[in-house]
C-alpha positions in Angstrom: -2.0 3.7 -21.3 -2.2 6.4 -18.6 -5.4 8.1 -17.5 -6.2 10.5 -14.7 -9.4 10.2 -12.7 -9.2 13.0 -10.0 -6.4 12.0 -7.6 -6.1 8.5 -9.1 -3.7 7.6 -11.9 -4.9 4.5 -13.8 -2.1 2.7 -15.6 -3.4 0.1 -18.1 -0.8 -2.4 -19.2 -1.3 -2.8 -23.0 1.5 -4.9 -24.5 -0.1 -7.7 -26.5 -0.6 -10.5 -26.1 0.3 -11.0 -22.4 2.0 -7.8 -21.1 5.4 -9.6 -20.9 8.0 -7.5 -19.1 10.8 -6.4 -21.4 13.2 -3.5 -21.2 10.8 -1.1 -22.8 7.8 -1.9 -20.5 10.1 -1.9 -17.4 11.3 1.5 -18.5 7.8 2.8 -19.0 6.8 1.7 -15.6 9.9 3.2 -14.0 9.0 6.6 -15.7 5.4 6.3 -14.5 6.4 5.7 -10.9 8.8 8.7 -11.1 6.0 10.9 -12.4 3.5 9.7 -9.8 5.9 10.2 -6.9 6.6 13.8 -8.1 3.0 14.8 -8.4 1.6 16.0 -5.1 -2.0 15.7 -6.3 -1.8 11.9 -6.9 -3.0 9.7 -4.0 -3.5 6.4 -5.7 -1.8 4.5 -8.6 -4.2 1.9 -10.0 -2.5 -0.7 -12.2 -4.6 -2.9 -14.5 -4.5 -4.6 -17.9 -6.6 -4.5 -21.1 -5.2 -7.9 -22.2 -6.6 -11.3 -21.4 -4.0 -11.6 -18.6 -2.7 -9.1 -16.0 1.0 -9.8 -16.7 2.8 -13.0 -17.6 6.1 -12.0 -16.3 9.5 -11.8 -18.1 9.4 -11.8 -21.8 10.1 -15.4 -23.1 11.8 -14.2 -26.3 14.1 -12.0 -24.1 14.9 -15.0 -21.9 15.6 -17.3 -24.8 18.0 -14.7 -26.3 19.7 -14.1 -23.0 20.3 -17.7 -22.2 22.2 -18.4 -25.4 25.6 -17.3 -24.1 27.4 -16.7 -20.8 27.1 -12.9 -21.6 23.4 -13.5 -22.1 23.0 -15.0 -18.7 24.5 -12.0 -17.2 22.2 -9.8 -19.2 19.2 -11.8 -17.9 20.4 -11.3 -14.4 20.6 -7.6 -15.0 16.9 -7.7 -16.2 15.9 -9.4 -13.0 17.8 -6.8 -10.9 16.0 -4.1 -12.8 12.7 -5.7 -12.0 13.7 -5.9 -8.4 14.5 -2.2 -8.4 11.3 -1.3 -10.2 9.1 -3.3 -7.7 11.0 -1.8 -4.8 10.2 1.7 -6.1 6.6 0.7 -6.5 6.5 -0.7 -3.0 8.1 2.5 -1.5 6.1 5.0 -3.5 4.4 7.6 -1.3 1.0 6.8 -2.8 -1.4 3.9 -2.4 -0.7 1.3 -5.1 -3.6 -0.9 -6.3 -3.4 -3.9 -8.6 -6.5 -5.0 -10.4 -5.8 -8.6 -11.5 -8.4 -9.5 -14.1 -6.5 -12.4 -15.7 -3.5 -14.5 -15.1 -0.7 -13.1 -13.0 2.2 -15.5 -13.1 5.9 -15.2 -12.3 7.0 -11.6 -12.6 3.4 -10.6 -13.2 2.4 -11.8 -9.7 5.6 -10.2 -8.3 4.5 -6.9 -9.8 1.1 -7.3 -8.1 2.8 -8.3 -4.8 4.8 -5.0 -4.8 1.5 -3.1 -4.7 -0.2 -2.2 -1.4 -3.5 -3.6 -2.4 -4.6 -6.4 -4.7 -8.0 -7.2 -6.1 -8.3 -10.3 -8.2 -11.1 -11.8 -10.4 -12.3 -14.9 -8.8 -11.5 -16.7 -12.1 -8.0 -15.3 -12.4 -4.9 -17.6 -12.1 -2.1 -16.5 -9.8 1.2 -18.2 -9.1 4.9 -18.3 -9.0 5.7 -21.4 -11.0 9.4 -20.7 -11.7 10.5 -23.9 -9.9 9.0 -25.9 -12.8 11.7 -24.3 -15.0 14.5 -24.8 -12.5 14.3 -21.1 -11.5 12.9 -19.1 -8.6 10.8 -15.9 -8.4 13.8 -13.6 -8.0 12.2 -10.2 -8.5 11.2 -10.2 -4.9 8.6 -13.0 -5.0 10.1 -15.2 -2.3 10.4 -12.2 0.1 7.1 -10.4 -0.4 5.0 -13.5 -0.6 6.5 -14.8 2.7 5.9 -11.5 4.4 2.3 -11.1 3.1 1.0 -14.7 3.5 3.5 -16.4 5.8 6.2 -18.9 5.2 3.8 -21.8 4.9 1.8 -20.3 2.1 5.0 -19.1 0.3 6.5 -22.6 0.5 3.3 -24.1 -0.7 3.0 -21.9 -3.8 6.7 -21.5 -4.7 8.0 -25.0 -3.9 4.9 -26.6 -5.3 4.8 -24.3 -8.3 1.1 -24.1 -7.6 -1.3 -21.9 -9.5 -4.5 -20.9 -7.7 -7.6 -19.0 -8.7 -8.5 -15.5 -7.3 -10.8 -16.9 -4.7 -8.2 -19.2 -3.2 -5.6 -16.4 -3.5 -7.8 -14.2 -1.3 -8.3 -17.1 1.2 -4.5 -17.4 1.4 -3.9 -13.7 1.8 -2.1 -13.3 -1.5 -4.7 -10.8 -2.5 -7.0 -8.8 -0.2 -10.2 -9.2 -2.3 -11.7 -11.4 -5.0 -14.6 -10.4 -7.1 -16.4 -11.9 -10.1 -14.7 -10.8 -13.2 -17.8 -9.0 -14.5 -17.8 -6.8 -11.4 -14.0 -6.4 -11.0 -13.3 -3.2 -12.9 -16.1 -1.1 -11.5 -15.5 -2.4 -7.9 -11.8 -1.7 -8.1 -12.4 1.8 -9.6 -14.8 2.6 -6.7 -12.2 1.4 -4.2 -9.5 3.6 -5.8 -11.7 6.6 -5.6 -12.7 6.0 -2.0 -9.1 5.7 -0.9 -8.1 8.8 -3.0 -10.7 10.8 -1.1 -8.6 10.5 2.1 -5.7 12.9 2.9 -2.6 11.9 1.0 -0.3 12.8 3.9 -2.2 10.4 6.2 -2.1 7.6 3.6 1.7 8.1 3.0 2.5 8.3 6.7 0.4 5.2 7.4 2.1 3.3 4.6 5.5 4.2 5.9 4.7 3.1 9.4 3.3 -0.2 8.3 6.5 -0.8 6.4 8.4 -0.3 9.6 6.7 -3.3 11.3 9.1 -6.1 12.0 12.2 -4.2 10.7 14.9 -4.3 13.4 16.5 -1.1 12.2 13.3 0.9 12.5 11.3 1.8 15.6 7.8 1.7 14.3 6.3 3.1 17.5 8.6 6.1 17.4 7.8 6.6 13.7 4.1 6.6 14.5 4.6 9.4 17.0 6.8 11.5 14.7 4.3 11.1 11.8 1.4 12.0 14.1 3.2 15.2 15.2 3.6 16.1 11.5 0.0 15.3 10.7 -1.3 17.4 13.6 0.3 20.4 11.9 -1.1 19.5 8.5 -3.8 22.0 7.3 -6.0 19.3 5.8 -5.8 17.2 8.9 -6.8 20.2 11.1 -9.7 21.1 8.9 -11.0 17.5 8.8 -10.7 17.2 12.6 -12.5 20.5 13.1 -15.4 19.5 10.9 -15.6 16.1 12.5 -15.7 17.6 16.0 -18.3 20.2 15.0 -20.5 17.5 13.7 -20.1 15.4 16.8 -20.9 18.3 19.2 -24.3 18.4 20.9 -26.8 20.4 18.7 -27.1 23.3 21.2 -23.4 23.8 21.3 -22.9 24.0 17.5 -22.1 27.4 16.0 -25.1 28.7 14.2 -24.6 29.9 10.6 
């Protein structure tokens, strides 16, 4: 379910009972990201759920069908590759992506949230990458993103221990940036999305790109900061905001009278 609230697109996952990721839902999310990336007026993509969970990961019926034959195993690997591509597109989107985790986010569901720029979880929500319990691993980017976000120690604790934590502990570990009581979560996250969407999209996209350059040997993040700053200095909205800021900061006797 897609709604537009100003410069925010709210995507509500609504595949009962647990928003399991199958080919159809992956395809819907791929199309959504494409539409958002192509719309110059969208600054924030807010992903949430109207089910009792945020997302429970890969569809179990799909997994059972795929594991029945050697060809099925290859098909399941293709699904995981598709999830990897989907989450990479979400991560690279030139908008701020925000996950509102109101219920369980396990396996591929947490990997979906990890691909977003910002994550807000209900304090009561359950988050984890428990694939090791099944003899698997979180292969849709979970090992990589969790290690980058929270450090190798936290990634090893949660992945090797197949540990599931609540939202409050997830915030303490850096898996999510905020945890709020479930009753307050939706309104608090909506206000956060609107506040961010009120900032210039060009500055948000440039900042996101430069942050992504940190620690990547093939990219010079400092040089990218300068190049992005040069482009922003020529941006009409940036110029207007700076002019208004400076006018308001000027001593009263020097301000232009209207």
